[in-house]
N, C-alpha and C positions, 0 to 999 in steps of 0.2 A: 247835183251841183253844176252850175253854169260854167261855161268856158272862162268868163271873166272872173268868177269866184275862184276857179281852180288856179288861174294865173296869179291872182292876188295872194292866195295861200302859198303858192310856190315862191313868190317874191318875198313874202314875210319870213318863210322858213330859211331862204337863202340869206336874207339880211340878218336874221338871228344867228345863223351859223357863223357868218363872217364876223359879227360883233363879238361872239364868244371867242373866236379864234384870235382876234386882235387883242382882246383883254388878256387871254392866256399868254400871247407872245410878247406883249409889251415889257414885262419884267425881264424876260430872257434877252430881248433886244437891248434893253438898258444895260444889263450886265455885260453883254458882249461889247457894247460901245465903250463903257468905262474901262473894261479890262484891257482893251487894245489902244487906249489913248491916255495921254498924260493926265494927272489929277486935276489940272487946270480946266479940263473939259468935262468934269463930272456933271455939272449942272447946266451946261450950254452945248448946243449942237452946232457944229461947224463942219460942213462937208469937206473942207480942206484941212481939217485938223491932222496933225502928224500921227502916224501909227507907231506903236512901240510894244515891245515885249518885256519891258522893264518891270511892269507890275507882276508878271508871272515869276520873274526871277526873285523879286522882293518877297513874294508870298512863299515861294519854295524854300528860301533861306530863313524865313522868319519862324517856321514851324517844321517839325519832322514829318512832312507829308509822305516821304518815301516809306517810312515805317507804317503810317496810317494806311497806305495803299496795300502794303504787304499783309497787314492784319485783316483788311477787308477782303482781299482775295482769298486768304486762308479761310475766313469765316464763311463766305458765300459758297466756296467749294465744299467745305465740310457739311454745311446745311443741305446743299443740293444733292450731294452724294447720299447722305442719310435719307433724305426724302425720297429719292428715286428708288432706293432699295426697299425701304419699309412700305412705301405707297404701292410699289409694284406687287410685292408679296400679298399685302392686304387686299388690294383690288382684285388680284387673281383669285384669292380665296372667296371673296364675296361674289364674284362673277361666275365661278365654275364649280364650287363645292357646296353641297347641301349639308349643313350641320345645325344642331339645335341652337336656337337663339340667333340665327343669322340676321333676321330682319331687325331684331332688337338692337343687336350690336351695330348694324349699319345705321340705324336711326340715331344711335349715340354718336357715331362718326359725323353724321349730318348736323347734329346738335352743336358740335364743336364750331361749326361755321357761324353760329349765332352768338358765340361767346367772344367778346372783345378781349384780345390778349392783355390789355392794360389792367383788366380786372384781376388778373392772376399774378401781377407783378410782386406783391408782398409775399405771397406763398412761394412763388418761384425763388425769390431772394432768400427766404428762410431755408428752402431746400438746398440751394447752392451753398449757403453758409454751412449747413450740416455736412455737406459733402466735401467742404474745403475747396470749393472751386471759384470763390469770389475773385474777381479781377483776373479772369482767364478767358481766352477765346472759346474754350469748351463751354463755359457757363453761358455765354451769349447764345451759342448754337443749340444747346441741349433742349430748351423748351420748344424748338421749332423743327426737330428732326422728324417728326411725323406731322403730316398735313391732311386735315379732313378734306380740303379742296382737292388735293392731289389724288387721294383715294377715290373720291367721287368721280373725278374726271377720267381716271384710268379705268375704273369699273365700267363706266358708261361706254368707253371705247372697247374694252374686252368683251362686253356683252353683244356687240355688233359683229364679232368675228364668228363665222359659221362653225358649228360644232363638228361638221364633217372634217374639218382640218384636224381636230383633236383625234378623231378616229383614225385618220390616215397616218398621223404621226405615231400613234400607239401601235398600229400595225407594223410600222417600221422599227419598233422596239424603243421608241423614245420615251424616257421617263417624264415625271411631272415637271421637274426643273428644266429638263431639256425642251419640253413642250413650251414652257414659258419663255425660255431664252431664244428658241429657234423660230417660233411661230408668233407668239403674242407680242413680244417686244419689237420685232421688226415691223409688224403691221401697225403698231401704235407710235411710230416715230413722229408723226405730226403732233400728236398729243404731248409727247415728251418735250418736243421743242417749245410748244406753247407754254407748258407748265414751267419749263426751265427758265424761259424769259421772264415770266411773272415772278418766280421765286427769287431769281437773282436781282431783279429790279426792286422787289420789296425789301429784301434783306440788305441790299446795298444802301437803301435810303432809311432803314430802320434807325430810330434815334433814341427813344425813351428808354427802352430796356438796356441797350449798351451804355447809355449815360449813367444809369443807376448801378449796373453791375461792374463797371470798370473804374479804375482809379489811377492808372498809369499809362504812360505813352506806349509801353510794350504791348498793350491790349486794346487800345482805343481804335475803332474804325474811323473812316474818313468823316462821317457825319458828326461824331462827337469831337473829333479833332478840329473840324471846321468851326464848330460852335465855341470851343475853347479859344481858338485863334481870333475869332471875331469879337470875343468878349474882353480881350486884353485892353486895359485902360492905358494905352500908350499912344493914342492919336493915330491909329491905323486908318489909312485913307480908304474910302469906298472903292476906289479903283483897285487897290490891292486885295480887298475883301472879295470883290466880284471876280477878280482873277483867280483867287483860291476857290471860289464857288464853281467857276467853270472847270477848273482842274478836277474837282471831285465829281462833278456831274457829267463831265465830258465823255467818259467811257460809256455811260448809259445812253446819252444822246446819240453817239456814233453807232452803238449797237442797234438802237431803235431805227435809225435811218437806213442801216444796212439790212435789217431783218423785218421791217414793218410788213412787207408783203407776205413773207413766210409766217409771220405772227398771226395775221388776220386769217390766212388760209388754214393754219393749224387749228384755230378755234372753230372754223367752219366745218372741219373734218373730224372734230373731236367727239362727235356723237351726241352733242347736247341738242335736244329738240325743244 
């Protein structure tokens, strides 16, 4: 490739990247603009338009967002705790123990990555109904307590840890669980951080399953609560809706801005080749 062709290719790639970035950012910028300005400026841009927090106050008082945030925090904490425990134990078994059918079982775990969760909604709903868990936070979390992606990610990381550390720990009299807790978990902290950010982000934004399995304010997460709030036929202004949207997505945006470098570095160290 000639120098001119290389420069043209780089210019086109840069232009395409900036175009995609602008297209992604425009809805967010519009939401920020309308949320912090009076409703009269929803459809027109004025650099000297007055700023206001009234839209956030109206949105907060119009729906029980405090309850929605509590429900969501409990939900993502429950899911992440279950995933970390189950994925750690399963990944350690697949990485360090030889047992009959290990390859087949791990293939089934990987097969889970190809199955869309929406396909299982009807069966999951039937199961929760039989268990009497409909309209509970437990029902939202239960289908996600084990993650094929988390098992795969942690297994790949555990397999990169030298077995000499296992032998050294066993000489010191450390048992299997002690080996896992004192050696493997500390060395896999970057992977845990990466997976934790992905899990929290996904389940904070999950909408369809919580919408189907919940019926009351006491169990709705913020995504379902926001959809109910925006669907009210009472002439809710776009400025108020966008303020509510920023309130619900704000924690994730802040977390991404704070941990984006650690997030990228964690995946680079996660053992995925």
